[in-house]
py3Dmol code that shows the C-alpha trace and the ligand (Angstrom):
import py3Dmol

protein = """\
ATOM      1  CA  MET A   1     110.209 101.034 143.130  1.00  0.00           C
ATOM      2  CA  LEU A   2     106.389 100.891 142.551  1.00  0.00           C
ATOM      3  CA  GLN A   3     104.966 102.475 139.380  1.00  0.00           C
ATOM      4  CA  LYS A   4     102.885 104.767 141.528  1.00  0.00           C
ATOM      5  CA  ASP A   5     106.273 106.150 142.824  1.00  0.00           C
ATOM      6  CA  ILE A   6     107.515 106.652 139.199  1.00  0.00           C
ATOM      7  CA  PHE A   7     104.311 108.137 137.551  1.00  0.00           C
ATOM      8  CA  LYS A   8     101.774 110.674 138.784  1.00  0.00           C
ATOM      9  CA  LEU A   9      98.481 108.855 138.582  1.00  0.00           C
ATOM     10  CA  GLU A  10      96.384 111.618 140.092  1.00  0.00           C
ATOM     11  CA  GLU A  11      93.985 109.325 142.027  1.00  0.00           C
ATOM     12  CA  LYS A  12      92.340 112.332 143.722  1.00  0.00           C
ATOM     13  CA  ARG A  13      91.555 114.069 140.529  1.00  0.00           C
ATOM     14  CA  LEU A  14      90.257 110.769 139.111  1.00  0.00           C
ATOM     15  CA  GLU A  15      87.781 110.478 141.995  1.00  0.00           C
ATOM     16  CA  GLN A  16      86.794 114.166 141.649  1.00  0.00           C
ATOM     17  CA  GLU A  17      86.099 113.737 137.937  1.00  0.00           C
ATOM     18  CA  ILE A  18      83.929 110.669 138.451  1.00  0.00           C
ATOM     19  CA  LYS A  19      81.891 112.370 141.178  1.00  0.00           C
ATOM     20  CA  LYS A  20      81.582 115.586 139.160  1.00  0.00           C
ATOM     21  CA  ARG A  21      80.324 113.778 136.061  1.00  0.00           C
ATOM     22  CA  ARG A  22      77.960 111.467 137.988  1.00  0.00           C
ATOM     23  CA  VAL A  23      78.810 108.612 135.755  1.00  0.00           C
ATOM     24  CA  LYS A  24      77.758 105.016 136.643  1.00  0.00           C
ATOM     25  CA  ARG A  25      79.986 102.820 134.497  1.00  0.00           C
ATOM     26  CA  VAL A  26      83.648 103.563 133.562  1.00  0.00           C
ATOM     27  CA  LEU A  27      86.058 101.768 131.247  1.00  0.00           C
ATOM     28  CA  LEU A  28      89.576 102.164 132.506  1.00  0.00           C
ATOM     29  CA  GLN A  29      92.341 101.885 129.830  1.00  0.00           C
ATOM     30  CA  LEU A  30      95.991 101.959 130.424  1.00  0.00           C
ATOM     31  CA  PRO A  31      99.155 101.138 128.408  1.00  0.00           C
ATOM     32  CA  ASN A  32     100.703  97.743 129.279  1.00  0.00           C
ATOM     33  CA  GLY A  33     103.450  99.341 131.553  1.00  0.00           C
ATOM     34  CA  LEU A  34     100.784 100.992 133.804  1.00  0.00           C
ATOM     35  CA  LYS A  35      98.418  98.006 133.906  1.00  0.00           C
ATOM     36  CA  PRO A  36      99.660  96.881 137.338  1.00  0.00           C
ATOM     37  CA  ASN A  37      98.165 100.114 138.733  1.00  0.00           C
ATOM     38  CA  SER A  38      94.722  99.242 137.414  1.00  0.00           C
ATOM     39  CA  PRO A  39      93.249  97.713 140.574  1.00  0.00           C
ATOM     40  CA  SER A  40      93.979 100.766 142.693  1.00  0.00           C
ATOM     41  CA  LEU A  41      92.722 103.129 140.014  1.00  0.00           C
ATOM     42  CA  ALA A  42      89.585 100.948 139.648  1.00  0.00           C
ATOM     43  CA  ALA A  43      89.170 101.115 143.420  1.00  0.00           C
ATOM     44  CA  ALA A  44      89.368 104.951 143.220  1.00  0.00           C
ATOM     45  CA  ILE A  45      86.667 104.975 140.428  1.00  0.00           C
ATOM     46  CA  GLU A  46      84.401 102.804 142.658  1.00  0.00           C
ATOM     47  CA  ARG A  47      85.027 104.939 145.781  1.00  0.00           C
ATOM     48  CA  ALA A  48      83.566 107.768 143.607  1.00  0.00           C
ATOM     49  CA  GLY A  49      80.477 105.758 143.077  1.00  0.00           C
ATOM     50  CA  ALA A  50      80.828 104.279 139.560  1.00  0.00           C
ATOM     51  CA  THR A  51      81.454 100.698 138.410  1.00  0.00           C
ATOM     52  CA  ALA A  52      84.938 100.310 136.975  1.00  0.00           C
ATOM     53  CA  ILE A  53      85.777  97.871 134.176  1.00  0.00           C
ATOM     54  CA  ILE A  54      89.396  97.449 133.314  1.00  0.00           C
ATOM     55  CA  SER A  55      90.296  97.049 129.690  1.00  0.00           C
ATOM     56  CA  GLY A  56      92.748  94.132 129.457  1.00  0.00           C
ATOM     57  CA  ASP A  57      93.632  94.581 125.764  1.00  0.00           C
ATOM     58  CA  PRO A  58      96.991  96.080 124.768  1.00  0.00           C
ATOM     59  CA  CYS A  59      96.964  99.792 124.265  1.00  0.00           C
ATOM     60  CA  TYR A  60      99.954 101.386 122.448  1.00  0.00           C
ATOM     61  CA  GLY A  61      98.920 104.952 121.871  1.00  0.00           C
ATOM     62  CA  ALA A  62      96.251 107.727 121.900  1.00  0.00           C
ATOM     63  CA  CYS A  63      95.135 106.312 118.541  1.00  0.00           C
ATOM     64  CA  ASP A  64      93.767 103.349 120.393  1.00  0.00           C
ATOM     65  CA  ILE A  65      90.887 104.545 122.577  1.00  0.00           C
ATOM     66  CA  ALA A  66      88.576 101.678 123.354  1.00  0.00           C
ATOM     67  CA  ILE A  67      85.443 103.407 122.123  1.00  0.00           C
ATOM     68  CA  ALA A  68      83.776 100.287 120.546  1.00  0.00           C
ATOM     69  CA  GLU A  69      84.475  98.338 123.649  1.00  0.00           C
ATOM     70  CA  ALA A  70      83.030 101.149 125.943  1.00  0.00           C
ATOM     71  CA  GLN A  71      79.837 101.132 123.757  1.00  0.00           C
ATOM     72  CA  GLU A  72      79.604  97.345 123.877  1.00  0.00           C
ATOM     73  CA  LEU A  73      79.924  97.537 127.716  1.00  0.00           C
ATOM     74  CA  LYS A  74      77.494 100.495 127.862  1.00  0.00           C
ATOM     75  CA  ALA A  75      80.142 102.435 129.747  1.00  0.00           C
ATOM     76  CA  ASP A  76      79.358 106.267 130.014  1.00  0.00           C
ATOM     77  CA  LEU A  77      83.079 107.395 130.306  1.00  0.00           C
ATOM     78  CA  ILE A  78      86.537 106.125 129.342  1.00  0.00           C
ATOM     79  CA  VAL A  79      89.405 106.914 131.600  1.00  0.00           C
ATOM     80  CA  HIS A  80      92.621 106.762 129.517  1.00  0.00           C
ATOM     81  CA  TYR A  81      96.079 106.765 131.077  1.00  0.00           C
ATOM     82  CA  GLY A  82      99.485 107.504 129.613  1.00  0.00           C
ATOM     83  CA  HIS A  83      98.696 109.647 126.484  1.00  0.00           C
ATOM     84  CA  THR A  84      97.405 112.979 125.323  1.00  0.00           C
ATOM     85  CA  MET A  85      94.248 113.526 123.271  1.00  0.00           C
ATOM     86  CA  MET A  86      94.521 112.610 119.625  1.00  0.00           C
ATOM     87  CA  LEU A  87      90.839 111.849 118.716  1.00  0.00           C
ATOM     88  CA  GLU A  88      88.356 114.723 119.018  1.00  0.00           C
ATOM     89  CA  ARG A  89      84.585 114.231 119.540  1.00  0.00           C
ATOM     90  CA  THR A  90      84.550 110.561 120.405  1.00  0.00           C
ATOM     91  CA  LYS A  91      81.163 108.702 120.704  1.00  0.00           C
ATOM     92  CA  VAL A  92      81.920 107.965 124.411  1.00  0.00           C
ATOM     93  CA  PRO A  93      83.542 110.812 126.387  1.00  0.00           C
ATOM     94  CA  VAL A  94      87.147 110.264 127.391  1.00  0.00           C
ATOM     95  CA  ILE A  95      89.204 111.827 130.184  1.00  0.00           C
ATOM     96  CA  TYR A  96      93.007 111.708 129.833  1.00  0.00           C
ATOM     97  CA  PHE A  97      95.451 111.282 132.641  1.00  0.00           C
ATOM     98  CA  GLU A  98      98.968 111.974 131.323  1.00  0.00           C
ATOM     99  CA  ALA A  99     100.906 109.958 133.882  1.00  0.00           C
ATOM    100  CA  HIS A 100     103.963 112.298 134.089  1.00  0.00           C
ATOM    101  CA  ALA A 101     107.100 110.680 135.435  1.00  0.00           C
ATOM    102  CA  LYS A 102     108.437 111.791 138.738  1.00  0.00           C
ATOM    103  CA  ILE A 103     111.972 110.531 138.608  1.00  0.00           C
ATOM    104  CA  PRO A 104     115.181 112.721 138.582  1.00  0.00           C
ATOM    105  CA  ASN A 105     116.698 113.614 135.319  1.00  0.00           C
ATOM    106  CA  LYS A 106     119.637 115.884 136.160  1.00  0.00           C
ATOM    107  CA  LYS A 107     122.388 113.267 136.085  1.00  0.00           C
ATOM    108  CA  VAL A 108     121.271 111.732 132.778  1.00  0.00           C
ATOM    109  CA  ILE A 109     120.972 115.133 131.157  1.00  0.00           C
ATOM    110  CA  LYS A 110     124.537 116.028 132.366  1.00  0.00           C
ATOM    111  CA  LYS A 111     125.836 112.803 130.780  1.00  0.00           C
ATOM    112  CA  ALA A 112     123.888 113.585 127.498  1.00  0.00           C
ATOM    113  CA  ILE A 113     125.518 117.013 127.361  1.00  0.00           C
ATOM    114  CA  LYS A 114     128.913 115.304 127.100  1.00  0.00           C
ATOM    115  CA  LEU A 115     127.736 113.313 124.123  1.00  0.00           C
ATOM    116  CA  LEU A 116     126.359 116.419 122.579  1.00  0.00           C
ATOM    117  CA  LYS A 117     129.818 118.107 122.551  1.00  0.00           C
ATOM    118  CA  PRO A 118     130.186 118.195 118.710  1.00  0.00           C
ATOM    119  CA  TRP A 119     127.080 120.390 118.288  1.00  0.00           C
ATOM    120  CA  LYS A 120     126.031 123.946 119.496  1.00  0.00           C
ATOM    121  CA  ARG A 121     122.395 124.174 118.194  1.00  0.00           C
ATOM    122  CA  ILE A 122     120.294 121.551 119.925  1.00  0.00           C
ATOM    123  CA  GLY A 123     116.631 120.597 119.482  1.00  0.00           C
ATOM    124  CA  LEU A 124     115.100 119.388 122.709  1.00  0.00           C
ATOM    125  CA  VAL A 125     112.118 116.812 122.544  1.00  0.00           C
ATOM    126  CA  THR A 126     110.393 114.433 124.900  1.00  0.00           C
ATOM    127  CA  THR A 127     107.244 112.332 125.436  1.00  0.00           C
ATOM    128  CA  ILE A 128     104.366 113.383 127.512  1.00  0.00           C
ATOM    129  CA  GLN A 129     105.801 111.498 130.588  1.00  0.00           C
ATOM    130  CA  HIS A 130     108.625 113.915 130.856  1.00  0.00           C
ATOM    131  CA  ILE A 131     107.092 117.136 129.615  1.00  0.00           C
ATOM    132  CA  GLU A 132     107.413 118.804 133.043  1.00  0.00           C
ATOM    133  CA  ASN A 133     111.186 118.260 132.900  1.00  0.00           C
ATOM    134  CA  LEU A 134     111.750 120.123 129.604  1.00  0.00           C
ATOM    135  CA  ASP A 135     112.544 123.366 131.325  1.00  0.00           C
ATOM    136  CA  GLU A 136     115.172 121.830 133.510  1.00  0.00           C
ATOM    137  CA  ALA A 137     116.817 120.240 130.500  1.00  0.00           C
ATOM    138  CA  ARG A 138     116.609 123.501 128.572  1.00  0.00           C
ATOM    139  CA  SER A 139     118.360 125.399 131.403  1.00  0.00           C
ATOM    140  CA  MET A 140     121.132 122.740 131.752  1.00  0.00           C
ATOM    141  CA  LEU A 141     121.722 122.815 128.008  1.00  0.00           C
ATOM    142  CA  PHE A 142     121.753 126.595 128.025  1.00  0.00           C
ATOM    143  CA  SER A 143     124.217 126.689 130.891  1.00  0.00           C
ATOM    144  CA  ALA A 144     126.519 124.317 128.896  1.00  0.00           C
ATOM    145  CA  GLY A 145     126.649 126.919 126.182  1.00  0.00           C
ATOM    146  CA  LYS A 146     124.064 125.353 123.813  1.00  0.00           C
ATOM    147  CA  ASP A 147     121.509 127.229 121.804  1.00  0.00           C
ATOM    148  CA  VAL A 148     118.250 125.343 122.545  1.00  0.00           C
ATOM    149  CA  TYR A 149     115.215 124.926 120.188  1.00  0.00           C
ATOM    150  CA  ILE A 150     111.870 123.546 121.239  1.00  0.00           C
ATOM    151  CA  GLY A 151     109.343 123.094 118.444  1.00  0.00           C
ATOM    152  CA  ASN A 152     105.709 124.224 118.931  1.00  0.00           C
ATOM    153  CA  SER A 153     103.861 123.610 115.739  1.00  0.00           C
ATOM    154  CA  CYS A 154     101.264 121.067 116.611  1.00  0.00           C
ATOM    155  CA  ASP A 155      98.015 122.060 118.207  1.00  0.00           C
ATOM    156  CA  THR A 156      97.384 118.689 119.880  1.00  0.00           C
ATOM    157  CA  LEU A 157     100.850 118.337 121.491  1.00  0.00           C
ATOM    158  CA  TYR A 158     102.717 120.299 124.127  1.00  0.00           C
ATOM    159  CA  PRO A 159     105.814 122.318 122.923  1.00  0.00           C
ATOM    160  CA  GLY A 160     108.616 119.796 122.474  1.00  0.00           C
ATOM    161  CA  GLN A 161     106.370 116.760 122.724  1.00  0.00           C
ATOM    162  CA  ILE A 162     106.522 113.899 120.214  1.00  0.00           C
ATOM    163  CA  LEU A 163     104.432 110.798 119.517  1.00  0.00           C
ATOM    164  CA  GLY A 164     105.701 107.570 117.850  1.00  0.00           C
ATOM    165  CA  CYS A 165     103.960 108.727 114.648  1.00  0.00           C
ATOM    166  CA  ASN A 166     104.005 112.526 115.088  1.00  0.00           C
ATOM    167  CA  TYR A 167     107.229 114.447 114.971  1.00  0.00           C
ATOM    168  CA  LEU A 168     105.845 117.821 113.777  1.00  0.00           C
ATOM    169  CA  ASN A 169     107.356 119.703 116.766  1.00  0.00           C
ATOM    170  CA  ALA A 170     110.779 118.294 115.936  1.00  0.00           C
ATOM    171  CA  LYS A 171     110.500 118.691 112.191  1.00  0.00           C
ATOM    172  CA  SER A 172     109.496 122.320 112.649  1.00  0.00           C
ATOM    173  CA  ILE A 173     112.912 123.130 114.101  1.00  0.00           C
ATOM    174  CA  ALA A 174     114.994 120.528 112.256  1.00  0.00           C
ATOM    175  CA  LEU A 175     116.466 123.115 109.927  1.00  0.00           C
ATOM    176  CA  ASN A 176     117.625 125.278 112.790  1.00  0.00           C
ATOM    177  CA  VAL A 177     119.419 122.541 114.795  1.00  0.00           C
ATOM    178  CA  GLU A 178     122.481 120.324 114.347  1.00  0.00           C
ATOM    179  CA  ALA A 179     121.317 117.584 116.673  1.00  0.00           C
ATOM    180  CA  PHE A 180     118.474 116.596 118.898  1.00  0.00           C
ATOM    181  CA  LEU A 181     118.426 115.670 122.557  1.00  0.00           C
ATOM    182  CA  PHE A 182     115.499 113.219 123.365  1.00  0.00           C
ATOM    183  CA  LEU A 183     114.626 112.927 127.060  1.00  0.00           C
ATOM    184  CA  GLY A 184     112.636 109.775 127.911  1.00  0.00           C
ATOM    185  CA  GLY A 185     112.760 106.037 128.093  1.00  0.00           C
ATOM    186  CA  GLY A 186     113.106 103.357 125.458  1.00  0.00           C
ATOM    187  CA  ARG A 187     114.541 103.367 121.941  1.00  0.00           C
ATOM    188  CA  PHE A 188     111.145 103.625 120.192  1.00  0.00           C
ATOM    189  CA  HIS A 189     110.745 107.381 120.368  1.00  0.00           C
ATOM    190  CA  PRO A 190     114.364 108.559 119.758  1.00  0.00           C
ATOM    191  CA  LEU A 191     114.660 106.103 116.793  1.00  0.00           C
ATOM    192  CA  GLY A 192     111.450 107.596 115.373  1.00  0.00           C
ATOM    193  CA  LEU A 193     112.850 111.076 115.957  1.00  0.00           C
ATOM    194  CA  ALA A 194     116.087 110.220 114.043  1.00  0.00           C
ATOM    195  CA  LEU A 195     114.117 108.690 111.228  1.00  0.00           C
ATOM    196  CA  ALA A 196     111.718 111.666 111.025  1.00  0.00           C
ATOM    197  CA  THR A 197     114.378 114.347 111.037  1.00  0.00           C
ATOM    198  CA  MET A 198     117.530 112.583 109.760  1.00  0.00           C
ATOM    199  CA  LYS A 199     119.525 114.437 112.264  1.00  0.00           C
ATOM    200  CA  PRO A 200     121.890 112.999 114.923  1.00  0.00           C
ATOM    201  CA  VAL A 201     119.958 112.132 118.048  1.00  0.00           C
ATOM    202  CA  VAL A 202     121.264 111.638 121.580  1.00  0.00           C
ATOM    203  CA  ALA A 203     118.813 109.941 123.951  1.00  0.00           C
ATOM    204  CA  ALA A 204     118.931 110.443 127.714  1.00  0.00           C
ATOM    205  CA  ASP A 205     116.934 107.690 129.470  1.00  0.00           C
ATOM    206  CA  PRO A 206     116.245 108.675 133.034  1.00  0.00           C
ATOM    207  CA  PHE A 207     114.619 105.198 133.903  1.00  0.00           C
ATOM    208  CA  GLU A 208     117.838 103.197 132.855  1.00  0.00           C
ATOM    209  CA  LYS A 209     120.153 106.266 133.671  1.00  0.00           C
ATOM    210  CA  LYS A 210     121.737 105.755 130.201  1.00  0.00           C
ATOM    211  CA  VAL A 211     122.652 107.987 127.367  1.00  0.00           C
ATOM    212  CA  TYR A 212     123.336 106.839 123.817  1.00  0.00           C
ATOM    213  CA  SER A 213     123.450 107.876 120.174  1.00  0.00           C
ATOM    214  CA  LEU A 214     121.013 106.498 117.571  1.00  0.00           C
ATOM    215  CA  ASN A 215     123.280 106.555 114.670  1.00  0.00           C
ATOM    216  CA  ASP A 216     123.862 102.853 114.238  1.00  0.00           C
ATOM    217  CA  ASP A 217     120.143 102.014 114.677  1.00  0.00           C
ATOM    218  CA  VAL A 218     119.271 104.488 111.966  1.00  0.00           C
ATOM    219  CA  ASN A 219     121.727 103.186 109.514  1.00  0.00           C
ATOM    220  CA  ARG A 220     120.692  99.587 110.173  1.00  0.00           C
ATOM    221  CA  MET A 221     117.086 100.520 109.791  1.00  0.00           C
ATOM    222  CA  LEU A 222     117.494 102.444 106.472  1.00  0.00           C
ATOM    223  CA  ARG A 223     119.411  99.499 104.998  1.00  0.00           C
ATOM    224  CA  ARG A 224     116.579  97.214 106.045  1.00  0.00           C
ATOM    225  CA  ARG A 225     113.815  99.466 104.707  1.00  0.00           C
ATOM    226  CA  TRP A 226     115.429  99.788 101.302  1.00  0.00           C
ATOM    227  CA  ALA A 227     115.935  95.897 101.199  1.00  0.00           C
ATOM    228  CA  GLU A 228     112.109  95.498 102.035  1.00  0.00           C
ATOM    229  CA  ILE A 229     111.108  98.004  99.338  1.00  0.00           C
ATOM    230  CA  GLU A 230     113.159  96.061  96.852  1.00  0.00           C
ATOM    231  CA  GLU A 231     111.675  92.734  97.917  1.00  0.00           C
ATOM    232  CA  ALA A 232     108.144  94.133  97.902  1.00  0.00           C
ATOM    233  CA  ARG A 233     108.654  95.322  94.303  1.00  0.00           C
ATOM    234  CA  LYS A 234     108.953  91.716  93.169  1.00  0.00           C
ATOM    235  CA  ALA A 235     105.631  90.737  94.690  1.00  0.00           C
ATOM    236  CA  GLU A 236     102.596  89.921  92.515  1.00  0.00           C
ATOM    237  CA  ILE A 237      99.949  89.715  95.284  1.00  0.00           C
ATOM    238  CA  TYR A 238      99.663  92.295  98.050  1.00  0.00           C
ATOM    239  CA  GLY A 239      97.648  92.804 101.202  1.00  0.00           C
ATOM    240  CA  ILE A 240      96.780  96.383 102.015  1.00  0.00           C
ATOM    241  CA  ILE A 241      96.454  96.637 105.834  1.00  0.00           C
ATOM    242  CA  VAL A 242      93.584  98.889 107.110  1.00  0.00           C
ATOM    243  CA  GLY A 243      93.876  99.590 110.764  1.00  0.00           C
ATOM    244  CA  LEU A 244      90.680  99.138 112.886  1.00  0.00           C
ATOM    245  CA  LYS A 245      91.846 101.188 115.919  1.00  0.00           C
ATOM    246  CA  PRO A 246      90.018 104.557 115.909  1.00  0.00           C
ATOM    247  CA  GLY A 247      93.085 106.785 115.110  1.00  0.00           C
ATOM    248  CA  GLN A 248      94.647 104.290 112.627  1.00  0.00           C
ATOM    249  CA  ASN A 249      91.846 103.826 110.087  1.00  0.00           C
ATOM    250  CA  ARG A 250      92.971 105.213 106.791  1.00  0.00           C
ATOM    251  CA  LEU A 251      90.649 103.425 104.452  1.00  0.00           C
ATOM    252  CA  GLU A 252      90.662 106.081 101.654  1.00  0.00           C
ATOM    253  CA  ALA A 253      94.507 105.999 101.581  1.00  0.00           C
ATOM    254  CA  ALA A 254      94.331 102.256 101.365  1.00  0.00           C
ATOM    255  CA  VAL A 255      91.895 102.271  98.510  1.00  0.00           C
ATOM    256  CA  LYS A 256      94.039 104.891  96.690  1.00  0.00           C
ATOM    257  CA  VAL A 257      97.319 102.868  96.919  1.00  0.00           C
ATOM    258  CA  ARG A 258      95.406  99.711  95.920  1.00  0.00           C
ATOM    259  CA  GLU A 259      94.318 101.476  92.668  1.00  0.00           C
ATOM    260  CA  GLU A 260      97.989 102.445  91.973  1.00  0.00           C
ATOM    261  CA  LEU A 261      99.148  98.864  92.426  1.00  0.00           C
ATOM    262  CA  LYS A 262      96.340  97.500  90.297  1.00  0.00           C
ATOM    263  CA  ARG A 263      97.277  99.827  87.538  1.00  0.00           C
ATOM    264  CA  LYS A 264     100.683  98.045  87.551  1.00  0.00           C
ATOM    265  CA  GLY A 265      98.851  94.800  87.005  1.00  0.00           C
ATOM    266  CA  LYS A 266      99.234  93.478  90.531  1.00  0.00           C
ATOM    267  CA  LYS A 267      96.626  91.567  92.563  1.00  0.00           C
ATOM    268  CA  VAL A 268      95.745  93.562  95.649  1.00  0.00           C
ATOM    269  CA  TYR A 269      93.339  92.922  98.569  1.00  0.00           C
ATOM    270  CA  LEU A 270      92.220  95.074 101.485  1.00  0.00           C
ATOM    271  CA  LEU A 271      92.872  93.446 104.906  1.00  0.00           C
ATOM    272  CA  ALA A 272      91.244  94.964 108.032  1.00  0.00           C
ATOM    273  CA  LEU A 273      93.122  94.227 111.241  1.00  0.00           C
ATOM    274  CA  ARG A 274      92.950  95.405 114.876  1.00  0.00           C
ATOM    275  CA  GLU A 275      96.151  93.882 116.041  1.00  0.00           C
ATOM    276  CA  ILE A 276      98.860  93.624 113.318  1.00  0.00           C
ATOM    277  CA  THR A 277     101.052  90.849 114.491  1.00  0.00           C
ATOM    278  CA  PRO A 278     103.292  88.247 112.671  1.00  0.00           C
ATOM    279  CA  THR A 279     100.830  85.557 113.652  1.00  0.00           C
ATOM    280  CA  SER A 280      97.916  87.400 112.232  1.00  0.00           C
ATOM    281  CA  LEU A 281      99.742  88.003 108.928  1.00  0.00           C
ATOM    282  CA  ASP A 282     101.141  84.539 108.680  1.00  0.00           C
ATOM    283  CA  HIS A 283      97.676  83.157 108.243  1.00  0.00           C
ATOM    284  CA  PHE A 284      97.699  84.961 104.799  1.00  0.00           C
ATOM    285  CA  SER A 285     100.714  83.126 103.323  1.00  0.00           C
ATOM    286  CA  VAL A 286      99.256  84.003  99.892  1.00  0.00           C
ATOM    287  CA  PHE A 287     100.291  87.620 100.252  1.00  0.00           C
ATOM    288  CA  GLU A 288     103.968  88.210  99.131  1.00  0.00           C
ATOM    289  CA  ALA A 289     104.115  91.795 100.573  1.00  0.00           C
ATOM    290  CA  TYR A 290     101.963  94.155 102.713  1.00  0.00           C
ATOM    291  CA  ILE A 291     101.262  97.826 102.543  1.00  0.00           C
ATOM    292  CA  ASN A 292     100.530  99.107 106.062  1.00  0.00           C
ATOM    293  CA  THR A 293      98.210 102.152 106.233  1.00  0.00           C
ATOM    294  CA  ALA A 294      97.718 101.717 110.048  1.00  0.00           C
ATOM    295  CA  CYS A 295     100.354 102.672 112.667  1.00  0.00           C
ATOM    296  CA  PRO A 296     103.680 103.336 110.523  1.00  0.00           C
ATOM    297  CA  ARG A 297     105.809 102.191 113.475  1.00  0.00           C
ATOM    298  CA  ILE A 298     104.641  98.594 113.092  1.00  0.00           C
ATOM    299  CA  SER A 299     106.615  98.510 109.820  1.00  0.00           C
ATOM    300  CA  LEU A 300     109.608 100.195 111.459  1.00  0.00           C
ATOM    301  CA  ASP A 301     109.930  97.849 114.422  1.00  0.00           C
ATOM    302  CA  GLU A 302     113.452  96.894 115.295  1.00  0.00           C
ATOM    303  CA  PRO A 303     114.271  94.096 114.651  1.00  0.00           C
ATOM    304  CA  SER A 304     111.777  93.219 111.984  1.00  0.00           C
ATOM    305  CA  ILE A 305     109.122  90.820 113.312  1.00  0.00           C
ATOM    306  CA  PHE A 306     107.385  89.916 109.927  1.00  0.00           C
ATOM    307  CA  SER A 307     108.347  87.128 107.511  1.00  0.00           C
ATOM    308  CA  ARG A 308     107.178  89.210 104.528  1.00  0.00           C
ATOM    309  CA  PRO A 309     107.877  92.931 103.633  1.00  0.00           C
ATOM    310  CA  VAL A 310     105.397  95.282 105.399  1.00  0.00           C
ATOM    311  CA  LEU A 311     105.898  98.720 103.837  1.00  0.00           C
ATOM    312  CA  THR A 312     104.629 102.038 105.257  1.00  0.00           C
ATOM    313  CA  LEU A 313     102.394 103.945 102.818  1.00  0.00           C
ATOM    314  CA  ARG A 314     105.142 106.359 101.826  1.00  0.00           C
ATOM    315  CA  GLU A 315     107.513 103.490 101.258  1.00  0.00           C
ATOM    316  CA  ALA A 316     104.883 102.000  98.965  1.00  0.00           C
ATOM    317  CA  TYR A 317     104.926 105.214  96.889  1.00  0.00           C
ATOM    318  CA  VAL A 318     108.740 104.824  96.619  1.00  0.00           C
ATOM    319  CA  MET A 319     108.208 101.290  95.327  1.00  0.00           C
ATOM    320  CA  LEU A 320     105.705 102.564  92.873  1.00  0.00           C
ATOM    321  CA  GLY A 321     108.161 105.221  91.661  1.00  0.00           C
ATOM    322  CA  LYS A 322     105.975 108.165  92.885  1.00  0.00           C
ATOM    323  CA  ILE A 323     108.380 109.359  95.549  1.00  0.00           C
ATOM    324  CA  ARG A 324     112.082 109.171  95.260  1.00  0.00           C
ATOM    325  CA  TRP A 325     113.939 107.379  98.021  1.00  0.00           C
ATOM    326  CA  GLU A 326     116.331 110.371  98.369  1.00  0.00           C
ATOM    327  CA  ASP A 327     113.322 112.695  98.833  1.00  0.00           C
ATOM    328  CA  LEU A 328     111.819 110.293 101.411  1.00  0.00           C
ATOM    329  CA  LEU A 329     115.008 110.462 103.346  1.00  0.00           C
ATOM    330  CA  GLU A 330     115.246 114.172 103.027  1.00  0.00           C
ATOM    331  CA  GLU A 331     111.777 114.690 104.335  1.00  0.00           C
ATOM    332  CA  GLY A 332     112.172 112.063 106.981  1.00  0.00           C
ATOM    333  CA  ILE A 333     110.997 108.443 106.775  1.00  0.00           C
ATOM    334  CA  ILE A 334     108.049 108.960 109.158  1.00  0.00           C
TER     335      ILE A 334
END
"""
ligand_1 = """\
8
SF4
Fe 101.558 105.210 118.688
Fe 101.293 104.049 116.388
Fe 99.181 105.033 117.628
Fe 100.967 106.674 116.490
S 99.624 105.265 115.424
S 100.063 106.864 118.519
S 102.856 105.482 116.855
S 100.456 103.300 118.384
"""
view = py3Dmol.view(width=600, height=400)
view.addModel(protein, "pdb")
view.setStyle({"model": 0}, {"cartoon": {"style": "trace"}})
view.addModel(ligand_1, "xyz")
view.setStyle({"model": 1}, {"stick": {}})
view.zoomTo()
view.show()
């Protein structure tokens, strides 16, 4: 199946937007999974009268809008696929195309309902790709006798929507529910959901047509996080990672945690990175541990890809004795 058969790419709307805005040069940005569609989307932009430039760099989220690149290329518009808006008032205007999935969900939801048997009160969450299918899932759960909760406490997200680093909608209903149903592909979001809410999570993946529980993944991850905190505690020299992607830059938080570590007599350096990879960190073999103030999910990758501990900011405060591990678990690790 081609991706244009799986995702709504709205080529007509794309052409209309370009014509309406009378822009001359457009930077087209897509997550890796949608990149094979870039030639046909670039052609749609060019049919509408603008020059299209495809961004070939990786793009993992709405935090990662290619603003500096668009400025460098003198593009007067960024067309961004696959995410909802996170950054307001960008220096180059951005139009978002959400790329909703158009694959059937019924069978996989039915299977998930069987796994949800032990629980009555269910929180329902999804990613932007399946937001149109939330009502169908809600009705099916309801018909199966479940009480269904959908969180709506985040201005920038649709009701029930989560991001890899934003689980506000799920957290807002966590006290009301016994378990969550996540509708969507991959383990990344349901694992984040389980770590953010500390509730049982059942994932229904309509792409793979699979359902599964995240229990084992969570237990494994928590054991590993605690081990990394303990290992990082022994370090004498730290690198504090500052993210250079527009939605990941938390320089102030980085400076603050650096001061805390210095007060403990540690040597601490600020380290700015765009892509945080094992290769980029391995060049700094002098650092015995890292505190990551950029995307928290880089620290929580499964399995760990780094040779040294890479703590999230909140884990760093556990290491410093400012937050109790038990409290972190209670509030959710993300
Ligand atoms: Fe995704 Fe990380 Fe960006 Fe959040 S910060 S949107 S998890 S890439």
